[in-house]
FIVOMAR-77791 format. One record per residue: residue in one letter; chain; x, y, z of N, C-alpha, C in turn. Coordinates in nm, 2 decimals. Example, Ala and Ser with C-alpha at 12.3 -4.5 7.8 and 13.67 -1.06 7.14 Angstrom:
2
<node res="A" chain="A" n_xx="1.32" n_yy="-0.57" n_zz="0.78" ca_xx="1.23" ca_yy="-0.45" ca_zz="0.78" c_xx="1.32" c_yy="-0.33" c_zz="0.78"/>
<node res="S" chain="A" n_xx="1.28" n_yy="-0.22" n_zz="0.71" ca_xx="1.37" ca_yy="-0.11" ca_zz="0.71" c_xx="1.29" c_yy="0.00" c_zz="0.79"/>
# end
This chain:
93
<node res="M" chain="A" n_xx="0.14" n_yy="-1.56" n_zz="-0.07" ca_xx="0.02" ca_yy="-1.47" ca_zz="-0.06" c_xx="0.06" c_yy="-1.34" c_zz="-0.13"/>
<node res="G" chain="A" n_xx="-0.04" n_yy="-1.28" n_zz="-0.20" ca_xx="-0.02" ca_yy="-1.15" ca_zz="-0.26" c_xx="-0.15" c_yy="-1.09" c_zz="-0.28"/>
<node res="S" chain="A" n_xx="-0.15" n_yy="-0.96" n_zz="-0.30" ca_xx="-0.28" ca_yy="-0.89" ca_zz="-0.33" c_xx="-0.25" c_yy="-0.79" c_zz="-0.45"/>
<node res="L" chain="A" n_xx="-0.36" n_yy="-0.76" n_zz="-0.52" ca_xx="-0.35" ca_yy="-0.67" ca_zz="-0.63" c_xx="-0.47" c_yy="-0.58" c_zz="-0.62"/>
<node res="A" chain="A" n_xx="-0.45" n_yy="-0.45" n_zz="-0.64" ca_xx="-0.56" ca_yy="-0.35" ca_zz="-0.64" c_xx="-0.54" c_yy="-0.25" c_zz="-0.75"/>
<node res="A" chain="A" n_xx="-0.65" n_yy="-0.19" n_zz="-0.79" ca_xx="-0.64" ca_yy="-0.09" ca_zz="-0.90" c_xx="-0.74" c_yy="0.02" c_zz="-0.87"/>
<node res="W" chain="A" n_xx="-0.71" n_yy="0.15" n_zz="-0.90" ca_xx="-0.80" ca_yy="0.26" ca_zz="-0.88" c_xx="-0.76" c_yy="0.37" c_zz="-0.98"/>
<node res="R" chain="A" n_xx="-0.84" n_yy="0.47" n_zz="-0.99" ca_xx="-0.80" ca_yy="0.59" ca_zz="-1.07" c_xx="-0.78" c_yy="0.71" c_zz="-0.98"/>
<node res="K" chain="A" n_xx="-0.67" n_yy="0.78" n_zz="-1.00" ca_xx="-0.64" ca_yy="0.90" ca_zz="-0.92" c_xx="-0.57" c_yy="1.00" c_zz="-1.01"/>
<node res="P" chain="A" n_xx="-0.62" n_yy="1.12" n_zz="-1.03" ca_xx="-0.76" ca_yy="1.16" ca_zz="-1.01" c_xx="-0.85" c_yy="1.10" c_zz="-1.12"/>
<node res="A" chain="A" n_xx="-0.97" n_yy="1.12" n_zz="-1.11" ca_xx="-1.07" ca_yy="1.07" ca_zz="-1.20" c_xx="-1.03" c_yy="1.09" c_zz="-1.34"/>
<node res="N" chain="A" n_xx="-1.06" n_yy="1.00" n_zz="-1.43" ca_xx="-1.03" ca_yy="1.01" ca_zz="-1.57" c_xx="-0.89" c_yy="1.00" c_zz="-1.61"/>
<node res="R" chain="A" n_xx="-0.80" n_yy="0.96" n_zz="-1.52" ca_xx="-0.66" ca_yy="0.93" ca_zz="-1.55" c_xx="-0.64" c_yy="0.78" c_zz="-1.57"/>
<node res="E" chain="A" n_xx="-0.53" n_yy="0.75" n_zz="-1.62" ca_xx="-0.50" ca_yy="0.60" ca_zz="-1.63" c_xx="-0.50" c_yy="0.54" c_zz="-1.49"/>
<node res="P" chain="A" n_xx="-0.54" n_yy="0.41" n_zz="-1.48" ca_xx="-0.54" ca_yy="0.34" ca_zz="-1.35" c_xx="-0.41" c_yy="0.33" c_zz="-1.28"/>
<node res="V" chain="A" n_xx="-0.41" n_yy="0.33" n_zz="-1.15" ca_xx="-0.30" ca_yy="0.30" ca_zz="-1.07" c_xx="-0.31" c_yy="0.15" c_zz="-1.03"/>
<node res="R" chain="A" n_xx="-0.21" n_yy="0.07" n_zz="-1.04" ca_xx="-0.22" ca_yy="-0.07" ca_zz="-1.00" c_xx="-0.12" c_yy="-0.09" c_zz="-0.89"/>
<node res="A" chain="A" n_xx="-0.16" n_yy="-0.16" n_zz="-0.79" ca_xx="-0.08" ca_yy="-0.19" ca_zz="-0.67" c_xx="-0.06" c_yy="-0.34" c_zz="-0.65"/>
<node res="V" chain="A" n_xx="0.05" n_yy="-0.38" n_zz="-0.60" ca_xx="0.08" ca_yy="-0.52" ca_zz="-0.58" c_xx="0.15" c_yy="-0.53" c_zz="-0.44"/>
<node res="L" chain="A" n_xx="0.10" n_yy="-0.62" n_zz="-0.36" ca_xx="0.16" ca_yy="-0.65" ca_zz="-0.23" c_xx="0.19" c_yy="-0.80" c_zz="-0.23"/>
<node res="D" chain="A" n_xx="0.32" n_yy="-0.83" n_zz="-0.21" ca_xx="0.35" ca_yy="-0.98" ca_zz="-0.20" c_xx="0.47" c_yy="-1.00" c_zz="-0.10"/>
<node res="A" chain="A" n_xx="0.53" n_yy="-1.12" n_zz="-0.10" ca_xx="0.63" ca_yy="-1.15" ca_zz="0.00" c_xx="0.76" c_yy="-1.06" c_zz="-0.03"/>
<node res="D" chain="A" n_xx="0.78" n_yy="-1.02" n_zz="-0.15" ca_xx="0.90" ca_yy="-0.94" ca_zz="-0.18" c_xx="0.88" c_yy="-0.79" c_zz="-0.13"/>
<node res="G" chain="A" n_xx="0.76" n_yy="-0.74" n_zz="-0.14" ca_xx="0.74" ca_yy="-0.60" ca_zz="-0.10" c_xx="0.61" c_yy="-0.55" c_zz="-0.16"/>
<node res="F" chain="A" n_xx="0.61" n_yy="-0.42" n_zz="-0.19" ca_xx="0.49" ca_yy="-0.36" ca_zz="-0.24" c_xx="0.53" c_yy="-0.26" c_zz="-0.35"/>
<node res="S" chain="A" n_xx="0.44" n_yy="-0.24" n_zz="-0.45" ca_xx="0.47" ca_yy="-0.15" ca_zz="-0.56" c_xx="0.34" c_yy="-0.09" c_zz="-0.62"/>
<node res="H" chain="A" n_xx="0.36" n_yy="0.01" n_zz="-0.69" ca_xx="0.25" ca_yy="0.07" ca_zz="-0.76" c_xx="0.29" c_yy="0.12" c_zz="-0.89"/>
<node res="T" chain="A" n_xx="0.21" n_yy="0.11" n_zz="-0.99" ca_xx="0.24" ca_yy="0.16" ca_zz="-1.13" c_xx="0.13" c_yy="0.25" c_zz="-1.17"/>
<node res="G" chain="A" n_xx="0.16" n_yy="0.37" n_zz="-1.22" ca_xx="0.05" ca_yy="0.46" ca_zz="-1.26" c_xx="0.11" c_yy="0.56" c_zz="-1.36"/>
<node res="P" chain="A" n_xx="0.04" n_yy="0.68" n_zz="-1.37" ca_xx="0.07" ca_yy="0.78" ca_zz="-1.46" c_xx="0.21" c_yy="0.83" c_zz="-1.44"/>
<node res="S" chain="A" n_xx="0.26" n_yy="0.83" n_zz="-1.32" ca_xx="0.40" ca_yy="0.89" ca_zz="-1.29" c_xx="0.51" c_yy="0.78" c_zz="-1.30"/>
<node res="G" chain="A" n_xx="0.47" n_yy="0.66" n_zz="-1.34" ca_xx="0.57" ca_yy="0.55" ca_zz="-1.35" c_xx="0.55" c_yy="0.44" c_zz="-1.24"/>
<node res="A" chain="A" n_xx="0.65" n_yy="0.36" n_zz="-1.23" ca_xx="0.64" ca_yy="0.25" ca_zz="-1.13" c_xx="0.73" c_yy="0.28" c_zz="-1.02"/>
<node res="R" chain="A" n_xx="0.69" n_yy="0.23" n_zz="-0.90" ca_xx="0.77" ca_yy="0.25" ca_zz="-0.78" c_xx="0.76" c_yy="0.13" c_zz="-0.69"/>
<node res="P" chain="A" n_xx="0.87" n_yy="0.04" n_zz="-0.69" ca_xx="0.87" ca_yy="-0.07" ca_zz="-0.60" c_xx="0.94" c_yy="-0.04" c_zz="-0.47"/>
<node res="F" chain="A" n_xx="0.90" n_yy="-0.11" n_zz="-0.37" ca_xx="0.97" ca_yy="-0.10" ca_zz="-0.24" c_xx="0.98" c_yy="-0.24" c_zz="-0.18"/>
<node res="V" chain="A" n_xx="1.09" n_yy="-0.27" n_zz="-0.11" ca_xx="1.10" ca_yy="-0.40" ca_zz="-0.04" c_xx="1.04" c_yy="-0.37" c_zz="0.10"/>
<node res="W" chain="A" n_xx="0.99" n_yy="-0.47" n_zz="0.17" ca_xx="0.93" ca_yy="-0.45" ca_zz="0.30" c_xx="1.02" c_yy="-0.40" c_zz="0.40"/>
<node res="G" chain="A" n_xx="1.15" n_yy="-0.43" n_zz="0.39" ca_xx="1.25" ca_yy="-0.38" ca_zz="0.49" c_xx="1.26" c_yy="-0.23" c_zz="0.50"/>
<node res="V" chain="A" n_xx="1.22" n_yy="-0.16" n_zz="0.40" ca_xx="1.23" ca_yy="-0.01" ca_zz="0.41" c_xx="1.12" c_yy="0.05" c_zz="0.48"/>
<node res="A" chain="A" n_xx="1.01" n_yy="-0.02" n_zz="0.50" ca_xx="0.89" ca_yy="0.04" ca_zz="0.57" c_xx="0.91" c_yy="0.05" c_zz="0.72"/>
<node res="S" chain="A" n_xx="0.88" n_yy="0.17" n_zz="0.77" ca_xx="0.91" ca_yy="0.20" ca_zz="0.91" c_xx="0.78" c_yy="0.17" c_zz="0.99"/>
<node res="Q" chain="A" n_xx="0.66" n_yy="0.20" n_zz="0.93" ca_xx="0.54" ca_yy="0.18" ca_zz="1.01" c_xx="0.42" c_yy="0.18" c_zz="0.91"/>
<node res="A" chain="A" n_xx="0.31" n_yy="0.13" n_zz="0.95" ca_xx="0.19" ca_yy="0.13" ca_zz="0.87" c_xx="0.07" c_yy="0.17" c_zz="0.95"/>
<node res="R" chain="A" n_xx="-0.03" n_yy="0.22" n_zz="0.88" ca_xx="-0.15" ca_yy="0.27" ca_zz="0.95" c_xx="-0.27" c_yy="0.23" c_zz="0.87"/>
<node res="E" chain="A" n_xx="-0.38" n_yy="0.19" n_zz="0.93" ca_xx="-0.50" ca_yy="0.16" ca_zz="0.86" c_xx="-0.62" c_yy="0.25" c_zz="0.91"/>
<node res="T" chain="A" n_xx="-0.69" n_yy="0.31" n_zz="0.82" ca_xx="-0.80" ca_yy="0.39" ca_zz="0.85" c_xx="-0.93" c_yy="0.33" c_zz="0.79"/>
<node res="A" chain="A" n_xx="-1.04" n_yy="0.39" n_zz="0.81" ca_xx="-1.16" ca_yy="0.34" ca_zz="0.74" c_xx="-1.15" c_yy="0.35" c_zz="0.59"/>
<node res="E" chain="A" n_xx="-1.07" n_yy="0.44" n_zz="0.54" ca_xx="-1.06" ca_yy="0.47" ca_zz="0.40" c_xx="-0.94" c_yy="0.40" c_zz="0.33"/>
<node res="A" chain="A" n_xx="-0.83" n_yy="0.38" n_zz="0.40" ca_xx="-0.71" ca_yy="0.33" ca_zz="0.33" c_xx="-0.61" c_yy="0.26" c_zz="0.42"/>
<node res="Y" chain="A" n_xx="-0.51" n_yy="0.20" n_zz="0.36" ca_xx="-0.39" ca_yy="0.15" ca_zz="0.42" c_xx="-0.28" c_yy="0.24" c_zz="0.38"/>
<node res="Y" chain="A" n_xx="-0.19" n_yy="0.28" n_zz="0.48" ca_xx="-0.08" ca_yy="0.37" ca_zz="0.46" c_xx="0.05" c_yy="0.29" c_zz="0.50"/>
<node res="V" chain="A" n_xx="0.15" n_yy="0.29" n_zz="0.42" ca_xx="0.28" ca_yy="0.24" ca_zz="0.46" c_xx="0.38" c_yy="0.35" c_zz="0.45"/>
<node res="Y" chain="A" n_xx="0.46" n_yy="0.37" n_zz="0.55" ca_xx="0.55" ca_yy="0.48" ca_zz="0.56" c_xx="0.70" c_yy="0.43" c_zz="0.53"/>
<node res="V" chain="A" n_xx="0.76" n_yy="0.50" n_zz="0.44" ca_xx="0.90" ca_yy="0.47" ca_zz="0.40" c_xx="0.99" c_yy="0.59" c_zz="0.43"/>
<node res="P" chain="A" n_xx="1.08" n_yy="0.58" n_zz="0.53" ca_xx="1.16" ca_yy="0.70" ca_zz="0.56" c_xx="1.24" c_yy="0.75" c_zz="0.44"/>
<node res="N" chain="A" n_xx="1.25" n_yy="0.88" n_zz="0.43" ca_xx="1.32" ca_yy="0.95" ca_zz="0.32" c_xx="1.39" c_yy="1.07" c_zz="0.37"/>
<node res="G" chain="A" n_xx="1.50" n_yy="1.05" n_zz="0.44" ca_xx="1.57" ca_yy="1.16" ca_zz="0.50" c_xx="1.49" c_yy="1.21" c_zz="0.62"/>
<node res="V" chain="A" n_xx="1.45" n_yy="1.34" n_zz="0.62" ca_xx="1.38" ca_yy="1.40" ca_zz="0.73" c_xx="1.24" c_yy="1.37" c_zz="0.74"/>
<node res="S" chain="A" n_xx="1.18" n_yy="1.33" n_zz="0.63" ca_xx="1.03" ca_yy="1.30" ca_zz="0.63" c_xx="1.01" c_yy="1.15" c_zz="0.58"/>
<node res="S" chain="A" n_xx="0.89" n_yy="1.12" n_zz="0.54" ca_xx="0.86" ca_yy="0.98" ca_zz="0.49" c_xx="0.78" c_yy="0.99" c_zz="0.36"/>
<node res="L" chain="A" n_xx="0.81" n_yy="0.89" n_zz="0.28" ca_xx="0.72" ca_yy="0.87" ca_zz="0.16" c_xx="0.60" c_yy="0.79" c_zz="0.22"/>
<node res="V" chain="A" n_xx="0.48" n_yy="0.82" n_zz="0.16" ca_xx="0.37" ca_yy="0.74" ca_zz="0.21" c_xx="0.31" c_yy="0.67" c_zz="0.09"/>
<node res="Y" chain="A" n_xx="0.31" n_yy="0.53" n_zz="0.11" ca_xx="0.25" ca_yy="0.45" ca_zz="0.01" c_xx="0.10" c_yy="0.43" c_zz="0.05"/>
<node res="W" chain="A" n_xx="0.01" n_yy="0.47" n_zz="-0.03" ca_xx="-0.13" ca_yy="0.48" ca_zz="0.00" c_xx="-0.21" c_yy="0.38" c_zz="-0.09"/>
<node res="L" chain="A" n_xx="-0.29" n_yy="0.30" n_zz="-0.02" ca_xx="-0.37" ca_yy="0.20" ca_zz="-0.09" c_xx="-0.52" c_yy="0.22" c_zz="-0.04"/>
<node res="P" chain="A" n_xx="-0.60" n_yy="0.28" n_zz="-0.13" ca_xx="-0.74" ca_yy="0.30" ca_zz="-0.08" c_xx="-0.82" c_yy="0.17" c_zz="-0.07"/>
<node res="K" chain="A" n_xx="-0.89" n_yy="0.16" n_zz="0.03" ca_xx="-0.97" ca_yy="0.04" ca_zz="0.06" c_xx="-1.07" c_yy="0.01" c_zz="-0.05"/>
<node res="R" chain="A" n_xx="-1.12" n_yy="0.12" n_zz="-0.12" ca_xx="-1.22" ca_yy="0.10" ca_zz="-0.23" c_xx="-1.16" c_yy="0.03" c_zz="-0.34"/>
<node res="A" chain="A" n_xx="-1.03" n_yy="0.02" n_zz="-0.35" ca_xx="-0.96" ca_yy="-0.05" ca_zz="-0.46" c_xx="-0.94" c_yy="-0.20" c_zz="-0.43"/>
<node res="V" chain="A" n_xx="-0.96" n_yy="-0.24" n_zz="-0.31" ca_xx="-0.94" ca_yy="-0.37" ca_zz="-0.27" c_xx="-1.08" c_yy="-0.44" c_zz="-0.25"/>
<node res="P" chain="A" n_xx="-1.10" n_yy="-0.56" n_zz="-0.31" ca_xx="-1.23" ca_yy="-0.63" ca_zz="-0.29" c_xx="-1.25" c_yy="-0.65" c_zz="-0.14"/>
<node res="I" chain="A" n_xx="-1.37" n_yy="-0.64" n_zz="-0.09" ca_xx="-1.40" ca_yy="-0.64" ca_zz="0.05" c_xx="-1.35" c_yy="-0.78" c_zz="0.11"/>
<node res="D" chain="A" n_xx="-1.36" n_yy="-0.88" n_zz="0.04" ca_xx="-1.32" ca_yy="-1.01" ca_zz="0.09" c_xx="-1.17" c_yy="-1.03" c_zz="0.10"/>
<node res="E" chain="A" n_xx="-1.09" n_yy="-0.93" n_zz="0.05" ca_xx="-0.95" ca_yy="-0.94" ca_zz="0.06" c_xx="-0.89" c_yy="-0.84" c_zz="0.16"/>
<node res="H" chain="A" n_xx="-0.97" n_yy="-0.76" n_zz="0.23" ca_xx="-0.92" ca_yy="-0.67" ca_zz="0.33" c_xx="-0.84" c_yy="-0.74" c_zz="0.44"/>
<node res="A" chain="A" n_xx="-0.89" n_yy="-0.85" n_zz="0.49" ca_xx="-0.82" ca_yy="-0.92" ca_zz="0.60" c_xx="-0.68" c_yy="-0.97" c_zz="0.55"/>
<node res="A" chain="A" n_xx="-0.67" n_yy="-1.02" n_zz="0.42" ca_xx="-0.55" ca_yy="-1.06" ca_zz="0.37" c_xx="-0.45" c_yy="-0.95" c_zz="0.35"/>
<node res="V" chain="A" n_xx="-0.50" n_yy="-0.83" n_zz="0.31" ca_xx="-0.41" ca_yy="-0.72" ca_zz="0.29" c_xx="-0.35" c_yy="-0.67" c_zz="0.43"/>
<node res="R" chain="A" n_xx="-0.44" n_yy="-0.67" n_zz="0.53" ca_xx="-0.40" ca_yy="-0.63" ca_zz="0.66" c_xx="-0.30" c_yy="-0.73" c_zz="0.71"/>
<node res="Q" chain="A" n_xx="-0.32" n_yy="-0.86" n_zz="0.70" ca_xx="-0.22" ca_yy="-0.96" ca_zz="0.74" c_xx="-0.09" c_yy="-0.95" c_zz="0.67"/>
<node res="Q" chain="A" n_xx="-0.10" n_yy="-0.92" n_zz="0.54" ca_xx="0.03" ca_yy="-0.91" ca_zz="0.46" c_xx="0.11" c_yy="-0.79" c_zz="0.51"/>
<node res="I" chain="A" n_xx="0.05" n_yy="-0.68" n_zz="0.54" ca_xx="0.12" ca_yy="-0.56" ca_zz="0.59" c_xx="0.17" c_yy="-0.59" c_zz="0.73"/>
<node res="Q" chain="A" n_xx="0.09" n_yy="-0.64" n_zz="0.82" ca_xx="0.13" ca_yy="-0.67" ca_zz="0.95" c_xx="0.25" c_yy="-0.77" c_zz="0.96"/>
<node res="A" chain="A" n_xx="0.25" n_yy="-0.86" n_zz="0.87" ca_xx="0.36" ca_yy="-0.96" ca_zz="0.87" c_xx="0.50" c_yy="-0.90" c_zz="0.84"/>
<node res="F" chain="A" n_xx="0.50" n_yy="-0.79" n_zz="0.77" ca_xx="0.63" ca_yy="-0.73" ca_zz="0.73" c_xx="0.66" c_yy="-0.60" c_zz="0.79"/>
<node res="V" chain="A" n_xx="0.56" n_yy="-0.53" n_zz="0.85" ca_xx="0.58" ca_yy="-0.40" ca_zz="0.91" c_xx="0.55" c_yy="-0.41" c_zz="1.06"/>
<node res="G" chain="A" n_xx="0.66" n_yy="-0.39" n_zz="1.14" ca_xx="0.64" ca_yy="-0.40" ca_zz="1.28" c_xx="0.54" c_yy="-0.31" c_zz="1.35"/>
<node res="R" chain="A" n_xx="0.54" n_yy="-0.18" n_zz="1.31" ca_xx="0.45" ca_yy="-0.08" ca_zz="1.38" c_xx="0.33" c_yy="-0.07" c_zz="1.29"/>
<node res="Y" chain="A" n_xx="0.22" n_yy="-0.13" n_zz="1.33" ca_xx="0.09" ca_yy="-0.12" ca_zz="1.26" c_xx="-0.02" c_yy="-0.07" c_zz="1.35"/>
<node res="R" chain="A" n_xx="-0.08" n_yy="0.04" n_zz="1.31" ca_xx="-0.19" ca_yy="0.10" ca_zz="1.39" c_xx="-0.32" c_yy="0.11" c_zz="1.31"/>
<node res="V" chain="A" n_xx="-0.43" n_yy="0.09" n_zz="1.38" ca_xx="-0.56" ca_yy="0.10" ca_zz="1.32" c_xx="-0.62" c_yy="0.23" c_zz="1.38"/>
<node res="R" chain="A" n_xx="-0.67" n_yy="0.31" n_zz="1.29" ca_xx="-0.74" ca_yy="0.44" ca_zz="1.34" c_xx="-0.88" c_yy="0.44" c_zz="1.30"/>
# end
């Protein structure tokens, strides 16, 4: 199972592409590519607007952000299940 999403941030910039699969999650955009394996994620949060996956980075965390507007509505449940399968702490707000 895997998911693919794309969006523009900020407007008029090249698209950002995100992939979630069994290996991990990654995004590619104007600042380059950034892959992560699921094992580095400490927690995840879901809001009405986005999915957030937190990756510890010393004293703080990197936040992997996936806006829901970039995910087809019929794939929201699959994205949620994908994240929940690999990240132990999952909260919905």
